[in-house]
N, C-alpha and C positions, 0 to 999 in steps of 0.2 A: 382693171384691164379685163377684157372678155374676148370670146371668140377664139379663132385659131391661134392668134398671137399669145393670148393668155394661157392656152393649153401648152404651148411650147415652153413658156417660162415655168409653168407649174410642173411639168414632167421632170426636169432635173432636180427641182426642189423635193418632189416626192421620192425620187431615187436617193437623194441625200438622207432624207428621213428614214427610208427603209434600210439604207446602209448603216445608219447609226443604230437602228434597232437590232440589226444583225450583229453589230460589234458588241452591243450589250448582252446578246445571247451567246457570245463567244465565237461567232462565225466570222472572224476577221478576214479570212481568205476570200470567202464568198462575197464579202461586202466590197472588196476592191473594185470590181468592174462597175458597180453602181456609183462608187465615189469618183472613179475616173470619168464617167459620163457627166456627172454633175460638175466636176472640176473643169472639164472641157467647155462647159457652158458658161464658165466664168464666175461660179459661185465661190466666194473667198474661203468660206469654211471648208468646202470640199477640197479646194486647192491645198489648204493647210493639212487636212487629213491625208490626202494623197502623198504630200511631202513626208508626213510621219510614216506612212506605209513603206516608202522607199528607204527611209532612214533605218527602220526597224526590220526590214525584210519581211513584211507581212503581206502575203498575197502576191508579191513580186520579189525578184531577187534584190538584195540590198544594193543601193546605189546612192552614195552620199551626194554626188553632184546633182543627180536628178531630183533627189529629195530637196536639196537647197534651192533648186530652180523653182519648184512648186511653192516652197515656202516664200520665196521672194515675190512670186506673183500675188500670193495672199497678203503678204506684208505691204505691198505697194497699194493694195486696196484698203489698207488701214486695219487689217485683222490683227488685233493686238497680240494674241498668243503666237501667231506666226512671226511677228516682229521680235518678241523676246526669245523665241527658240532659235530663229536665224541668228540673232546676236550672240547667243551662247555657242552656236556652232562656229561662228567666226572667231570667237575667243579661243577656241580649241583648235582652230585651223582645219576643221573637218572638211570644209568645202574646198580647201586648197590641197587636198590629198586625193587625186583621182583614183578611183578603185578602192579606197579605204572602206572598211566595214566598221562603222562606229559603234555597232551594237545597239542596245535599247537606250535611246536618248529621248528624254521627255523634258518638258518645262520644269518638272520637279526634281530632275536628277543632276542638273549641271553642277550644283554646289558640291556634290561629292568629289567631283574631279577638280573643279576650279579652286577649291580651298585646300586641296591636298597637293597642288603644284604639279599635277600630271596633265600634260598637254599632248595631243596626238600629232601635231605638226606646227608649223609656224603660224602664230595667231595673226588675224587681220584686225588689229585693235581699232583702227579708224572706222572700218565698216561695222564692227561690233558696236562701237560707241554710237554710231548713227542710228542703228536699229534699236538699241537699248533705250536711247533717249526718246525715240518715237513712242516706244511702248510705255516708258515711265511717264511721259506727258499725258498718256491716256489713263493714268492712275493704275497701271498694272503693277501689282506688288512684286511679281517676278521680274518685270522690267526694271523696277527701281533697284532691286537687289543686284541685278546684273550690272546696271550702270554704276552702282556704287562700287562693285568689285573692279570694274574697269578703271574708275577714278582712283582706286586704291592701289591696284597691282599692275596697271598698264604702264606704258612708257611715260617718262617724266613730263612730256608735253601735254599729256592728257590728265595728269593727276590733280586731284583737288580733294584733299582729305576732309575738309570741312563739309563740302557738299555731299561727299560720300557718306559721312556719318549721318547727315540729315536724311538721306535717301534710305539708308539701312533702317533708321528709326521708323520712317513712314511704312516701309515694307514690313517691319516687325509688328508695328501697331495693327497692320492688317492680317497678322498671324501667318505671314508667308514664312515657311520653314527656312528658305535661303536668307531672307531678311533677318530672321531671329539669329541665325548662325553668324551672319556678317556683322550684325549689331553687337553681338556678344564679343566677337573678335576685336571690333573697334574699341569696345570698352576695356578689354583685356590689355590692349596696347596703350591705354591711357596712363600717364604717370601716377594717377590716384586710383588705379584700378581696384585696390583693396577695399575701397569704400563701396564698391558696387558688386562685391562678391556674390551676394544673394541674388541680385538682379541678373548677373551673368549666368549663374547657375540655372535660374528660371528660364532664361532665353535658350540656353543650350538644351534644357529638358524639352522645351517645345519643339525645337528642331530635331532632337533625337527621336522623339515620339513619332515624328513624321517620317522616320526612316533614313535621315541623312547620316551616313556613316561617319563623316568627319565630326559631326556634333556628338555622336555616340562615343567616339574616341575621347574627345575633349571632356565630355561629361564624366567619362570614366576616370580621367586623370584627376579632376578636381574632387571626385567622390573618393578616390583612393587617398588623396591628401587631406580631405576634409576641409576644402576651401569653399565657403558659401553654402555648403551642405554638411550633413553629419557624415563623418568618415564611415565608409562601409566597404571593406575589401571585397566581399562577395558580390555586391552590386556592381562595383567597379569592374571586377573580372567579367561579369556577364555583359556589361557595356562594351568592354574590349572585344568580347566574342562577337557581338553583333556587328561592330565596326569591321572586325577581321573578315567575317563572312561576306561583307559588302566589298571586300577588296582594298580596304584602307590599309596601306602599308604600315603606318605607325600602329594601328590597331592590331595587326597581325603580330608585330614585334612585341607589343605589350601583353597580348593574350598568351603568346608563347612563353614569355618570361613569367607570367602569372601561373601558368601550368607547371613550369619548372620549379618555381619557388613556393608553390602552394598558396599563393595569394587568393584569399576567398575560400580556402579550405580544400581545394581540389588539386591534388598532385598527379600529374600525368606526364612523365618525362618524354615519352615517345610522341604524344600529340603536341607537347610543347615544342619539341625540336622540329616537328613538321611545320608548325605555324611560323617559327623563326626562320626556317628554311624558305618558306614562301615570301616572307618579308625581305629576306636577303636576296632572293632572285629578282625581286622588284627593285633592288638597288639600295636597300637599307644597310649601311655599313655597320651599324651597331649590331644588328641582328646577325650579319655574316660573322662578325667577330665572336659573338656568343656561340654560334654554331661551331666555329673553330675551336673555342674553348671546350665545348662538349666533347668533341672528338680527341682533343689533346689530352684531356683528363681521363677519358674513359669512364665507365660506370659498371653496369652489369656485364659489359663486354670489355676486352682489352682496348687500350687507346688505338686510334687509327691516325697516325701522324701524317700520312699522305693526304687523307681527307681533310685533316685540320689545316694543312698547308694550303690546300685549294681555297678554303673559306677565308683563311687569314689573308691570302693574296687578294681575294675579291674585296675584302674590307679595306685592306691597305691601299689598293689602287683607287679606292673611293675616298681616300684621305683619312682613314681611321688610324691615328698615331699609335695606339696601343697594339693594334693588330700588326702594324708594320714592325714593331719591336718583336712581337711573338714570332713573326715569320723569320726575322733575323736570327732569333734563338734557335729555330729549327735548322737553319742553314749552318749555324755555328756548331751544332751537335750532330748534324747529319740525320736527324729524325724525320722520316717521311720525304726527304729531299736529299740530293747529294751534298755531302759536307763541302762547304765552300766559304772560307772566311771572308773572301772579298765580297761575295754576294751578301753575307751576313752584315758586313760593314756598310754596304749600300743601304740596306733596310734600316739598320741602326741610325744611319745618317738621316734618312728620310723621317724617321720617327723623332729623332732629336730635334731636327729643324722645325718640326711641327709642334714642339714644346714638350715632348715626353722626356722628363728629366732622367729616368732610369736608362733610357737609350743612350744618353750621353756617357754614362758610366760603362755601359756595354761596349760602346765604340772606343772609349778610353782604354779598356782592357786590351782590345786588339791593337790600339796604338802603342801601348807600352810593350806589347809582344812583337812589335815591328811588322804587323800584318796589314797595314793600311798605307795610304798615300801620304806624301808630305803635306798636302793640303789638309788632310784630316788631322795631322799632328798640330798644325797651326790652328785649325778650327777648335780642337779640343782645348788647347792652351788658352785661347781667347774666351771660350765658354767658362772655363774654370776661373780664369782671372776675373771676369765680370761678376760671376756669382760670389767669389771670395771677397771681392771688394764690397759687395752688397751685404756681407756678413755671414754667408753660408760657410760653416766650419768644415763640413765634409768637402766642399769645393776648395776651401783653403788648403786642406791636406793634399788633395789631388793636384792643385796648382803647384804646391811645393815639390811634388814628384816631377812635374814638368820642368821646373827650374833646376832641380838636382840632376835630371837625366838629359837636359837639353832637348826636351820635346817641344817642337814648334818655336824654339828660341835658343839663344846661347846658354850653356850651362852657367849657373850662378848659385854656388853653394851658400853664400851669405844670405841672399834673398830667400833661398829655399828654407834656411834655418829660421828666418824671421816668420815666414808663413806657417812653418811647422809649429812654432811656439804659439802662434795665434790659434791654430787648429787644436792644439793640445788641450785647450781649455774645455773641449767637449768631445774629442774624437780619440778613442783608445789607441788606434794605430798611430796617430800623430804623437801621442805621449811616448810610445815605445821608440819610434824612430827619432824623435827629438832627443830622447835620452841617449840613443846610440850616437847621434851627431855630437852631443856634449862629451861623451866618453872618448870619441875619436878626434875631437877638435876639428870637425869638418864644418866650415862656415861660421864657426864660433870659437871663442877661447875654450880650451879643454877644461872640463870641470867634472871629474869622476864622481864627486859626491852628489852634485845636482843631477848628473846624468843617471846615476843609480836610482835616485829618488823618483825620477820620471818613469823609469822602467818598472820599478816596484809598484808605482801607481797603476800602470797598465796591467801588471800581473794580478793585482787585487781584483780586477774586473773579470778575471778568468781567461785572459788571452794566453794561450799555450806558449807562443813564441816568447812572450815576455816572461812567463814563469820559468822557462828553460834558461833565458838570459840571466835572470836573478839567481837561479841555482848556480850558474857558472861563476857569477860574482861572489857567491858564498864560498865557492871552492878557492877562488884566487884571493879573496879579501879586498878586491879593488873597489875603492869608493866607500868602504865600510868594513864591517866585521867579517872575519873568515869563520864559517860554520859549516863543516862538512856534513854533519848530521842533518842540518836543515836543508842543505843542498841535495842530499840523497832523497829526502822526503819529497822535495819538489820535483826532482827528476822522475821518481817513481810515479807520482801523481800524473805528470804529463805523459809518461809512458803508458799508463793505464788508459789514457784518452787517445792513444794511437800515434803519439809523436815519436818518430823513428829515432831522431837524434837523442831524445831523452832515454830511449831504450838502451842505446849504446853507452851513454854516459852513466846510467845506473849500473850497467854491467861492469864498466871500467872501474867504478868506485868499489863495487862488491868484490872485484877480482884481487884487491889488495893494494897497499901503498897509500891508502887514505885513512883519515881519522874516523873510520867506521868499521864495525866488525866485518871480517872477510867471509864471503859466502860464495864459493866458486860454482856450486851447483846452480844457485840462482843466477849467477853471472852468465854461465853458459846458456841457460834458458833464455835470458834477455838478449845475449849475442845472437842466438838462433832467430829469435823473433825479429830483430833488426836486420839480420842477414837475409831472411826470407822476403823482406820488404825492399831489398836492393841496396842496403847500406854497405859500401865497399869495405870500410875498416871493420865492421862487425863480421863480414864474411872472412876477412883475414884472421881475426881473433878466434872465431869459431873453428877455423881450420887448425890453428895452433893448439887450441884446447883439445881437439880430437886427436891431434898428433901426439901431444905430450901427456895425455891422461891427467889434465889439470883438474878435472871435475869428476874423476873416477870412471871415465869412459874413453876408450880408444877405438877409433874407426878411421883407418888410414885411407880407405877408398872415399869416404865422405869428406875427410880432411882435404884430399886432393881436389875434389869437386869445388869446395868452397874457396880454396886458395886460388885455383885457376879462374874462378869467377871474379875474385878480387883483382887478379892480375889483368883480366879482360877490361876492368874499369880503370886501369892505369896505375895500380899500386905495384910499382916495380920491386919493392922490397920483398914481395912474396916469392920472387924467383928463387931466392936462396932456400926458402921453406920448401918449395916444390922440388928443388934439386936434391934436398936432403931426404926426400921420401924414397922408399924402395920402388922399383918399377912394378906397375901392376901386372898381374898374371894375364889379364886381357883388358882391352880398352874399356874404360868406364864411360858409360853414356852420361852426359851432363844434362840433367833435367832442365826444362824451360824455366827461366827465372819468373818469380812472382812479380808483377808490375810494382814499381816503387810507389809508395804512398807517403812520401815525405810531406811534412807540413808546408803548405804553399806560401806561407808568409803573409804579407799584406794582400788584401783583396781590394781592388780599385773600387771606390765608391761605397765602401761599407765603413761602419764605425759606430760605436755606441756613444750617444750623446749624453 
């Protein structure tokens, strides 16, 4: 071509070459007018580069729709790079979001987003497949990787896993980073993936070295675990860092955990929490739960339960079952949120239905206290029945409680005793309560000897309630020998561990009338300890000791205080003691009682196997 027509064609081409030179020199903004002129002349490469400028906001305000329009013009002329980039945009729905700013999108960056499951809006899978196939048929390794992704992750009507694997392999053979990553993922999903561990590691390493964040994260995982490569926590932590800095959510979570736990030798709790927080804000429920744990536990600073509740809620609403239980516990105790047993039950229910076994026992505790709905009572009974039938002894124990108390079913003492007997083979609480049922003849034929044997078995494991019960049996001689000295020893041991009833019983034995040496000074001390913990009969006895100088001390004002406190708890027999006291010279202020700390007895869902 020559003359005027040749000069017209040559001018846009020269402008394109000059623009490309300016881009290499770093003057991307100055290059845009030249690119636009060449693109207007219909040069496909210029149209592609103009589209890139609009997508990246280089030299012009970012405009995804305008960028896609120019890419399509180049793609229809057969420009392969435009075809693969347009396909990747359609996968992420970029062109379907008017006004969206996709950021820096290149043919080498779509894998970071597409393999992490992050899409900007609704994908156009059909359009993406059309352009990806065009690109792949022109032997574009990027197009092959994109088409393979569509055939793997697109709608069922487009999926073809066999073709996808072949395309990934071709792309990887051409050393395309996306192809290496995709082929590695395809091999990892194969039933015999273990046989290809070294190959998978090599593919991921190639993709990671090209800067694909998802590949860096996955390579970090297998490096930490030593799968296909030599285990190296320090290298793994650095790979997590690289992935985290590229915005890969899972990489941020792993790097945060690595910094918290010192994986790779570097401990930095503040930075670790920061990375976990970033992952949580991107929607990672596990990271949100860990951040909640950090605030719930505290560290160098006191715990912040309000902050913990916020992160637990974020994780729980994303389906994290353990976080849902943790949030329920905060509502149960009123830590960081208003105390609300009903809201606690709701979160326990969500957690339990998601498979968190501990939440079932938390919900059961509320059920047995009457703080839930009838539906919960039925649900708990069904859960425990199912687990008990499958052989879970702790569940068998709790199912027996449901049967005994009529929780979610009609009361049935006989069935309750049968399940208690089964649970007693491995659950201490069941041993104690089965012994009690035998002693009382509840649901079974009375058998004091066997009942005592079961209670003694529970006592030998250290269960305070069982130890006190055995001591009482030593006092009465029921089901075996009477031994007051042994009884006192067991009462005193339980009293030393804070059992209020044992404090009173020890004091009563030392006060006289039993087959042990009398020691009223020690008795008064123990009566006082039990009285201060709210034991009504101990309050009455302490009042009588102080009134009658039974332990060498008389204090009528204090005696009145303790007697009136016992009367306030319903011990009418103290009225006569109070009436016999002289009127005080002035009103005696009754101090605030110390909260009772009585042994709570059985705890739902616990037991020593």
